[in-house]
C-alpha positions as a Markdown table, in Angstrom:
| # | Residue | x | y | z |
|---|---|---|---|---|
| 1 | Met | 32.2 | 99.3 | -141.0 |
| 2 | Ala | 35.1 | 97.2 | -141.2 |
| 3 | Ser | 33.9 | 94.8 | -144.0 |
| 4 | Ser | 36.3 | 94.3 | -147.1 |
| 5 | Glu | 33.2 | 91.8 | -149.2 |
| 6 | Glu | 32.6 | 94.4 | -152.3 |
| 7 | Asp | 31.9 | 93.8 | -154.9 |
| 8 | Gly | 34.6 | 90.0 | -155.3 |
| 9 | Ser | 34.6 | 90.1 | -159.0 |
| 10 | Val | 36.1 | 93.6 | -159.8 |
| 11 | Glu | 39.6 | 91.9 | -159.9 |
| 12 | Glu | 37.8 | 88.8 | -162.1 |
| 13 | Lys | 36.6 | 92.2 | -164.7 |
| 14 | Glu | 39.3 | 94.6 | -164.8 |
| 15 | Ser | 41.6 | 91.7 | -165.4 |
| 16 | Lys | 40.0 | 91.9 | -168.5 |
| 17 | Lys | 39.8 | 95.4 | -169.4 |
| 18 | Lys | 42.3 | 96.8 | -172.1 |
| 19 | Gly | 43.5 | 99.6 | -170.5 |
| 20 | Arg | 45.0 | 98.0 | -168.1 |
| 21 | Ser | 48.7 | 97.5 | -168.3 |
| 22 | Ala | 50.9 | 95.6 | -167.8 |
| 23 | Leu | 52.7 | 96.8 | -164.9 |
| 24 | Ala | 49.4 | 97.3 | -163.0 |
| 25 | Leu | 48.5 | 93.8 | -163.8 |
| 26 | Thr | 51.6 | 92.2 | -162.2 |
| 27 | Trp | 51.5 | 95.1 | -159.6 |
| 28 | Leu | 48.2 | 94.0 | -158.0 |
| 29 | Thr | 48.8 | 90.2 | -158.9 |
| 30 | Phe | 52.5 | 90.1 | -156.2 |
| 31 | Tyr | 49.8 | 92.2 | -154.3 |
| 32 | Asn | 47.0 | 90.1 | -154.0 |
| 33 | Ile | 49.6 | 87.2 | -153.4 |
| 34 | Ala | 51.5 | 89.0 | -150.8 |
| 35 | Met | 48.3 | 89.4 | -149.2 |
| 36 | Thr | 47.2 | 85.7 | -149.1 |
| 37 | Ala | 50.5 | 84.8 | -148.1 |
| 38 | Gly | 50.0 | 87.9 | -144.6 |
| 39 | Trp | 47.1 | 86.3 | -143.5 |
| 40 | Leu | 47.6 | 82.8 | -144.2 |
| 41 | Val | 50.7 | 83.3 | -142.0 |
| 42 | Leu | 48.5 | 84.9 | -139.5 |
| 43 | Ala | 46.4 | 81.4 | -139.7 |
| 44 | Val | 49.0 | 79.4 | -139.1 |
| 45 | Ala | 50.2 | 82.1 | -136.1 |
| 46 | Met | 46.4 | 81.9 | -134.1 |
| 47 | Ile | 46.8 | 78.2 | -135.3 |
| 48 | Arg | 49.6 | 77.8 | -133.2 |
| 49 | Phe | 49.8 | 79.7 | -130.9 |
| 50 | Tyr | 46.2 | 78.3 | -129.5 |
| 51 | Ile | 47.2 | 74.9 | -129.7 |
| 52 | Glu | 50.6 | 75.1 | -128.1 |
| 53 | Lys | 48.8 | 77.4 | -125.1 |
| 54 | Gly | 45.5 | 76.1 | -124.8 |
| 55 | Thr | 44.3 | 79.1 | -124.3 |
| 56 | His | 42.9 | 83.0 | -126.3 |
| 57 | Lys | 44.2 | 85.0 | -123.7 |
| 58 | Gly | 47.3 | 86.4 | -125.0 |
| 59 | Leu | 46.6 | 85.8 | -128.7 |
| 60 | Tyr | 45.7 | 89.1 | -129.3 |
| 61 | Lys | 49.9 | 90.5 | -128.8 |
| 62 | Ser | 51.8 | 87.3 | -130.3 |
| 63 | Ile | 50.3 | 88.2 | -134.0 |
| 64 | Ser | 49.7 | 92.1 | -133.1 |
| 65 | Arg | 53.1 | 93.0 | -135.0 |
| 66 | Thr | 51.9 | 90.9 | -138.2 |
| 67 | Leu | 48.5 | 92.0 | -137.4 |
| 68 | Lys | 48.6 | 95.9 | -138.2 |
| 69 | Phe | 51.4 | 95.4 | -140.5 |
| 70 | Phe | 49.2 | 93.4 | -143.3 |
| 71 | Gln | 45.5 | 95.7 | -142.3 |
| 72 | Thr | 47.5 | 98.9 | -143.0 |
| 73 | Phe | 49.7 | 98.2 | -146.1 |
| 74 | Ala | 45.8 | 97.3 | -147.6 |
| 75 | Leu | 46.0 | 101.3 | -147.8 |
| 76 | Leu | 47.0 | 100.6 | -151.1 |
| 77 | Glu | 43.5 | 99.7 | -152.0 |
| 78 | Val | 41.9 | 103.0 | -151.6 |
| 79 | Phe | 45.6 | 104.0 | -154.0 |
| 80 | His | 44.5 | 101.4 | -156.7 |
| 81 | Cys | 40.7 | 102.9 | -156.3 |
| 82 | Ala | 41.8 | 106.5 | -156.7 |
| 83 | Val | 44.1 | 105.8 | -160.3 |
| 84 | Gly | 41.6 | 104.1 | -161.7 |
| 85 | Met | 44.1 | 100.3 | -161.3 |
| 86 | Val | 40.6 | 98.8 | -160.1 |
| 87 | Arg | 36.7 | 100.1 | -160.8 |
| 88 | Thr | 35.6 | 100.4 | -157.6 |
| 89 | Ser | 34.3 | 103.4 | -155.4 |
| 90 | Val | 37.5 | 104.9 | -153.8 |
| 91 | Ile | 34.7 | 105.7 | -151.0 |
| 92 | Val | 33.6 | 102.8 | -150.3 |
| 93 | Thr | 36.8 | 100.8 | -150.0 |
| 94 | Gly | 38.4 | 103.9 | -148.5 |
| 95 | Val | 35.5 | 103.2 | -145.3 |
| 96 | Gln | 36.3 | 99.8 | -145.5 |
| 97 | Val | 39.5 | 99.7 | -145.0 |
| 98 | Cys | 39.9 | 102.6 | -142.9 |
| 99 | Ser | 37.2 | 100.9 | -140.4 |
| 100 | Arg | 39.5 | 98.0 | -140.3 |
| 101 | Ile | 42.2 | 99.9 | -139.4 |
| 102 | Phe | 40.5 | 101.9 | -137.5 |
| 103 | Met | 39.8 | 98.6 | -135.3 |
| 104 | Val | 43.0 | 97.2 | -135.0 |
| 105 | Trp | 44.9 | 100.9 | -134.0 |
| 106 | Phe | 42.3 | 102.6 | -132.0 |
| 107 | Ile | 40.7 | 99.8 | -130.0 |
| 108 | Thr | 42.2 | 96.8 | -129.7 |
| 109 | Asn | 45.6 | 98.2 | -130.1 |
| 110 | Ser | 44.9 | 101.5 | -127.9 |
| 111 | Ile | 42.9 | 99.5 | -124.5 |
| 112 | Lys | 45.3 | 96.8 | -123.9 |
| 113 | Gln | 42.0 | 96.2 | -121.2 |
| 114 | Ile | 39.8 | 93.9 | -123.9 |
| 115 | Gln | 42.5 | 92.6 | -126.2 |
| 116 | Asn | 41.9 | 89.0 | -124.8 |
| 117 | Glu | 38.3 | 88.9 | -124.7 |
| 118 | Glu | 36.5 | 86.4 | -127.0 |
| 119 | Ser | 35.4 | 89.0 | -129.0 |
| 120 | Val | 38.6 | 89.8 | -130.3 |
| 121 | Val | 39.2 | 86.4 | -131.2 |
| 122 | Leu | 35.9 | 86.1 | -133.5 |
| 123 | Phe | 37.0 | 88.9 | -135.7 |
| 124 | Leu | 40.4 | 88.5 | -136.2 |
| 125 | Val | 38.7 | 84.4 | -137.4 |
| 126 | Val | 36.9 | 86.0 | -139.4 |
| 127 | Trp | 38.7 | 88.6 | -141.0 |
| 128 | Thr | 41.3 | 85.7 | -141.8 |
| 129 | Val | 39.3 | 83.7 | -143.3 |
| 130 | Thr | 37.9 | 85.7 | -145.3 |
| 131 | Glu | 41.0 | 87.4 | -146.6 |
| 132 | Ile | 42.7 | 84.4 | -147.2 |
| 133 | Thr | 39.5 | 83.9 | -149.3 |
| 134 | Arg | 38.9 | 87.2 | -150.8 |
| 135 | Tyr | 42.9 | 87.8 | -151.9 |
| 136 | Ser | 43.1 | 84.3 | -153.6 |
| 137 | Phe | 39.8 | 85.1 | -156.0 |
| 138 | Tyr | 41.4 | 88.0 | -156.5 |
| 139 | Thr | 45.5 | 86.3 | -157.9 |
| 140 | Phe | 43.2 | 83.5 | -159.3 |
| 141 | Ser | 41.5 | 85.7 | -161.2 |
| 142 | Leu | 44.3 | 87.4 | -162.6 |
| 143 | Leu | 46.4 | 84.9 | -163.6 |
| 144 | His | 42.9 | 83.3 | -164.8 |
| 145 | Leu | 43.3 | 80.4 | -163.4 |
| 146 | Leu | 40.4 | 80.5 | -160.7 |
| 147 | Pro | 39.1 | 77.5 | -159.4 |
| 148 | Tyr | 35.6 | 76.9 | -158.4 |
| 149 | Phe | 35.9 | 76.3 | -154.4 |
| 150 | Ile | 37.5 | 79.3 | -154.1 |
| 151 | Lys | 34.8 | 81.3 | -156.1 |
| 152 | Trp | 32.3 | 78.8 | -154.0 |
| 153 | Ala | 34.1 | 80.2 | -151.2 |
| 154 | Arg | 34.4 | 83.8 | -152.5 |
| 155 | Tyr | 30.0 | 84.1 | -152.5 |
| 156 | Asn | 29.3 | 82.1 | -149.4 |
| 157 | Leu | 31.1 | 81.8 | -146.9 |
| 158 | Phe | 30.4 | 85.9 | -145.8 |
| 159 | Ile | 26.7 | 85.1 | -145.5 |
| 160 | Val | 27.8 | 83.7 | -141.9 |
| 161 | Leu | 30.8 | 85.4 | -141.8 |
| 162 | Tyr | 30.2 | 88.3 | -142.6 |
| 163 | Pro | 27.3 | 88.8 | -139.2 |
| 164 | Leu | 29.9 | 86.9 | -137.1 |
| 165 | Gly | 32.4 | 89.7 | -137.8 |
| 166 | Val | 30.2 | 92.6 | -136.9 |
| 167 | Ala | 29.2 | 91.0 | -133.7 |
| 168 | Gly | 32.8 | 90.3 | -133.0 |
| 169 | Glu | 33.4 | 93.9 | -133.8 |
| 170 | Ile | 30.8 | 95.7 | -132.0 |
| 171 | Met | 30.6 | 93.4 | -129.2 |
| 172 | Thr | 34.7 | 94.9 | -129.2 |
| 173 | Ile | 34.1 | 98.0 | -129.0 |
| 174 | Tyr | 31.0 | 98.0 | -126.5 |
| 175 | Ala | 33.9 | 95.9 | -124.1 |
| 176 | Ala | 36.0 | 99.0 | -124.6 |
| 177 | Leu | 33.4 | 101.8 | -123.2 |
| 178 | Pro | 34.0 | 101.6 | -119.9 |
| 179 | Tyr | 37.6 | 101.8 | -120.2 |
| 180 | Val | 37.2 | 104.6 | -123.0 |
| 181 | Gln | 35.0 | 106.4 | -121.0 |
| 182 | Lys | 37.3 | 106.4 | -117.1 |
| 183 | Ser | 40.9 | 107.6 | -119.3 |
| 184 | Gly | 39.8 | 109.9 | -121.2 |
| 185 | Met | 41.1 | 108.6 | -123.5 |
| 186 | Phe | 41.3 | 110.5 | -127.6 |
| 187 | Ser | 39.5 | 112.9 | -125.8 |
| 188 | Met | 39.3 | 117.0 | -126.0 |
| 189 | Arg | 37.6 | 119.2 | -123.3 |
| 190 | Leu | 36.8 | 122.6 | -123.2 |
| 191 | Pro | 38.9 | 125.0 | -122.9 |
| 192 | Asn | 41.8 | 124.1 | -124.6 |
| 193 | Lys | 43.6 | 126.2 | -127.1 |
| 194 | Tyr | 42.2 | 124.9 | -130.2 |
| 195 | Asn | 38.5 | 125.7 | -128.4 |
| 196 | Val | 37.3 | 122.4 | -129.5 |
| 197 | Ser | 35.5 | 119.7 | -127.5 |
| 198 | Phe | 36.2 | 115.5 | -129.3 |
| 199 | Asp | 34.1 | 112.7 | -126.9 |
| 200 | Tyr | 35.6 | 109.4 | -127.9 |
| 201 | Tyr | 33.7 | 107.5 | -125.8 |
| 202 | Ile | 30.0 | 109.7 | -127.6 |
| 203 | Phe | 31.9 | 109.0 | -131.1 |
| 204 | Leu | 32.3 | 105.0 | -129.8 |
| 205 | Ile | 28.4 | 105.1 | -129.6 |
| 206 | Leu | 28.2 | 106.2 | -132.9 |
| 207 | Val | 30.5 | 103.8 | -134.3 |
| 208 | Met | 28.4 | 101.4 | -132.8 |
| 209 | Ile | 25.1 | 102.8 | -134.0 |
| 210 | Ser | 26.3 | 102.8 | -137.3 |
| 211 | Tyr | 26.3 | 100.0 | -138.4 |
| 212 | Ile | 22.6 | 99.4 | -138.0 |
| 213 | Pro | 21.9 | 101.3 | -141.2 |
| 214 | Leu | 25.4 | 100.1 | -142.9 |
| 215 | Phe | 25.1 | 96.6 | -141.6 |
| 216 | Pro | 21.9 | 95.6 | -144.0 |
| 217 | Gln | 23.2 | 97.7 | -147.1 |
| 218 | Leu | 25.9 | 96.6 | -147.3 |
| 219 | Tyr | 25.2 | 92.2 | -146.7 |
| 220 | Phe | 22.2 | 93.0 | -149.4 |
| 221 | His | 24.2 | 94.1 | -151.6 |
| 222 | Met | 26.6 | 91.2 | -151.4 |
| 223 | Leu | 23.5 | 88.7 | -151.5 |
| 224 | Arg | 22.8 | 90.5 | -155.2 |
| 225 | Gln | 26.7 | 90.2 | -155.8 |
| 226 | Arg | 26.1 | 86.1 | -154.8 |
| 227 | Arg | 23.6 | 86.2 | -157.2 |
| 228 | Lys | 24.8 | 88.1 | -160.2 |
| 229 | Val | 27.9 | 85.6 | -160.0 |
| 230 | Leu | 26.5 | 82.3 | -159.5 |
| 231 | His | 23.2 | 82.0 | -161.0 |
| 232 | Gly | 23.4 | 84.1 | -163.5 |
| 233 | Glu | 20.9 | 86.4 | -162.0 |
| 234 | Val | 20.6 | 90.0 | -163.9 |
| 235 | Ile | 21.1 | 92.5 | -161.4 |
| 236 | Val | 20.3 | 96.4 | -162.8 |
| 237 | Glu | 21.7 | 98.8 | -159.6 |
| 238 | Lys | 22.9 | 102.1 | -159.9 |
| 239 | Asp | 26.8 | 102.8 | -160.8 |
| 240 | Asp | 28.5 | 104.3 | -157.9 |
């Protein structure tokens, strides 16, 4: 599931850890500033495109290079977890980042017929607002200059944005199904020299089904984090 709303207090907590080196703090600050700027560029580009064209058609194509660069660059977050810069689950972070990359590279970018779907615009807008909020939150937390309105946005906007983003992703995958079935793209049929069969059409259906158990778990986890951070509730959870 392409959510980036993992525990938002990670960088805030980690910036206080004595064990983190000055080099790591400098890198994380630079990374989060760069990602905030990247998603701001995407936001401006989308707004400018719509003002100039008056339609969403062609929007994805106009921003695809920037989107692919910054979304793929987010793979570094898995590295941050793996080397201990950020104390977040490598598996959870990996799934979240890779699911976003999957939506960009193997769905929207690969199936040009769906690039003008309204659902693509929906998840792009949600991702953009979410990432600007998230990365600016991390940046200000690392600098110990976190404004309350950014903290508030970090723990409130997801209540609406997360379901909307999930809806946009599912509708986009659903729109892609007829084209995948017709073209047989990314599929392997028997017989072949590898003796392996893979049906990308069935795989996408399974991906859509996977949202059913995953969405409630992640959404309620974020609600618990919201209560803990904004309202000071003590919540006991098992370690990842």
